[in-house]
C-alpha positions in Angstrom: 52.3 50.9 -86.5 50.3 50.2 -83.3 48.0 52.7 -81.7 48.8 54.4 -78.5 46.7 53.4 -75.4 45.5 54.8 -72.1 44.9 58.3 -73.6 43.9 60.8 -70.9 42.7 64.3 -71.6 41.9 66.6 -68.7 41.2 70.3 -68.3 42.7 70.5 -64.8 40.0 73.0 -63.9 41.1 75.4 -66.6 38.6 76.9 -69.0 41.2 77.6 -71.7 43.5 74.5 -71.7 43.6 70.7 -72.1 46.4 68.4 -70.9 47.0 65.2 -72.9 48.9 62.0 -71.9 49.2 58.5 -73.4 50.9 55.2 -73.1 53.5 54.7 -75.9 52.6 52.4 -78.8 54.3 49.1 -78.8 56.7 48.2 -81.6 58.8 50.5 -83.8 57.6 54.1 -84.3 59.2 57.3 -85.6 57.1 60.0 -83.9 53.6 61.0 -82.8 51.4 63.7 -84.2 48.8 65.1 -81.7 45.9 66.9 -83.3 43.3 69.1 -81.6 40.0 69.4 -83.5 37.0 71.6 -83.0 34.0 70.3 -85.0 36.2 68.5 -87.5 38.5 71.6 -88.0 42.1 71.2 -86.8 42.9 74.1 -84.5 46.3 72.9 -83.1 48.8 70.2 -84.1 52.0 69.2 -82.3 54.7 66.8 -83.4 56.2 64.7 -80.5 59.3 62.6 -81.0 59.5 59.0 -79.8 62.1 60.0 -77.2 60.0 62.8 -75.7 57.6 62.5 -72.8 54.3 61.1 -73.9 52.3 64.2 -72.9 51.5 67.7 -74.2 49.1 70.5 -73.6 47.0 72.9 -75.6 46.1 76.5 -74.5 44.0 79.4 -75.7 40.9 77.2 -76.1 37.2 78.1 -75.8 35.6 77.6 -72.4 33.2 74.7 -72.1 33.8 73.5 -75.6 34.1 69.8 -76.7 37.3 69.1 -78.5 38.6 65.9 -80.2 42.1 64.9 -79.5 43.7 62.5 -82.1 47.1 60.9 -81.5 48.7 59.6 -84.7 51.4 57.0 -84.6 53.9 57.3 -87.4 56.3 54.7 -88.7 57.9 55.2 -92.1 55.1 56.3 -94.4 52.4 54.5 -92.4 50.1 55.9 -89.7 47.6 54.7 -87.1 45.4 56.9 -84.9 43.4 57.0 -81.7 40.9 59.7 -80.9 39.1 60.8 -77.7 36.9 63.7 -76.9 37.2 66.1 -73.9 35.8 69.4 -72.7 37.3 72.5 -71.2 35.9 73.8 -68.0 33.1 76.3 -68.4 33.7 79.9 -67.5 32.1 81.5 -64.5 29.4 84.2 -64.9 30.5 87.8 -64.4 29.3 90.4 -61.9 26.4 88.4 -60.2 24.0 90.6 -58.2 21.0 89.9 -56.0 18.7 92.8 -55.4 15.4 93.1 -53.4 13.7 95.8 -55.5 12.1 97.1 -52.3 10.2 93.9 -51.7 10.5 91.9 -48.4 10.0 88.4 -49.8 11.9 88.6 -53.1 15.4 88.6 -54.6 16.1 89.2 -58.3 19.4 87.6 -59.4 21.2 88.7 -62.6 24.6 88.4 -64.1 26.7 88.9 -67.2 26.9 85.8 -69.4 30.4 84.2 -69.6 32.3 83.6 -72.8 32.4 80.2 -74.3 30.0 77.3 -74.5 27.6 76.2 -71.8 24.4 74.1 -71.5 22.6 75.8 -68.7 22.8 77.6 -65.4 21.7 76.4 -62.0 21.1 79.2 -59.5 20.9 78.3 -55.8 19.9 80.4 -52.8 21.3 79.5 -49.3 20.9 80.5 -45.8 23.3 79.2 -43.1 24.8 76.9 -45.7 21.5 75.2 -46.4 20.1 75.3 -50.0 16.5 76.7 -49.8 15.6 77.0 -53.4 17.3 76.3 -56.8 16.4 77.1 -60.4 17.6 75.8 -63.8 18.0 78.6 -66.2 18.6 78.2 -69.9 21.8 79.3 -71.6 21.5 82.8 -73.0 19.3 83.9 -70.1 20.9 86.1 -67.4 18.4 86.4 -64.6 15.9 84.7 -62.4 13.7 85.5 -59.4 13.3 83.9 -56.0 10.0 84.4 -54.0 8.7 83.4 -50.6 11.8 84.6 -48.8 12.2 85.9 -45.2 12.1 89.7 -44.8 15.4 91.4 -43.9 17.4 88.2 -44.3 20.9 88.0 -45.8 21.1 85.2 -48.3 24.0 83.7 -50.4 23.2 83.2 -54.1 25.4 80.9 -56.2 25.2 80.9 -60.0 26.6 77.7 -61.5 27.6 77.4 -65.2 27.2 73.8 -66.5 28.8 72.4 -69.6 28.4 68.6 -69.8 29.4 67.2 -66.5 31.6 70.2 -65.7 30.5 73.1 -63.5 32.0 76.5 -62.5 30.4 78.8 -60.0 30.4 82.3 -58.5 28.5 83.6 -55.5 27.2 86.8 -54.1 25.1 88.0 -51.1 21.8 89.7 -51.2 19.4 90.8 -48.5 15.6 91.1 -48.7 13.9 94.4 -47.8 13.0 94.5 -44.1 9.3 94.3 -43.3 7.4 97.1 -41.7 6.2 97.0 -38.1 2.5 96.5 -37.3 0.0 98.3 -35.1 2.0 101.5 -34.8 0.4 103.6 -32.2 1.0 106.8 -30.1 -0.5 105.6 -26.8 0.4 108.5 -24.5 1.5 112.1 -25.0 2.7 114.1 -22.1 4.1 117.6 -21.9 7.7 116.5 -22.5 7.3 112.9 -23.7 5.6 110.6 -26.1 5.0 106.8 -25.8 5.0 104.9 -29.0 4.2 101.2 -29.4 4.2 98.7 -32.2 4.2 95.0 -32.9 7.5 93.5 -34.1 8.2 93.3 -37.8 8.3 89.7 -39.2 11.6 88.3 -40.4 15.1 89.4 -39.5 15.6 92.8 -37.8 18.9 94.4 -36.6 17.2 97.3 -34.7 14.3 99.7 -34.9 14.8 103.4 -35.5 12.0 105.7 -34.3 11.9 109.1 -36.0 9.9 112.1 -35.0 9.7 115.6 -36.3 8.6 118.7 -34.3 7.0 121.9 -35.4 10.4 123.4 -36.2 11.0 120.5 -38.6 13.8 119.1 -36.4 14.2 115.3 -36.5 14.4 113.2 -33.4 16.0 109.7 -33.7 15.8 106.9 -31.2 17.4 103.5 -31.8 16.0 100.5 -30.0 16.8 96.8 -30.0 14.5 94.4 -31.8 
């Protein structure tokens, strides 16, 4: 019997499934047998009659894994086969976090590794939708660090999982620690008032909060704009 042609295997964006389609073999055939193999081991097989649609799907697969799909054409006791390889979509990382660790120029990014197969991670840090830095991280590692950031700034961090040419991603936000003001000074003290000055803190600031405590250990709070 002749082989099938135009075999297409796609994951449709799924990390646990593959969809298979093909063009029927010319000539006389009895049926098709579609095999899904993982490293030479057959994990699924599906018989398709010649009158059925020339397509099928497989589920419950491993994320990011390369599979071999073989379509066997059967006629009498004879067989002919065509094979192609395809990969499921890699899974996304779980619970990504970006923390400042009380540093104003630094974010530590960490995550839980996903199930399945992957080649590497790529971690990107953005501000206003512009990528500022990116790092390639080896599979099995679950953290990286970004330096030289702006104090007090809210960044978006994206962790991409790569398997072959396929990528899945998950994002989170993280803010660097705000910087301290400079040149803090009490320039004038009256009977009922105090005058405090400082130079602005570098980076992003929402507002300043001035705190004072009197001899009765009562706190005084004053909010001011940047």
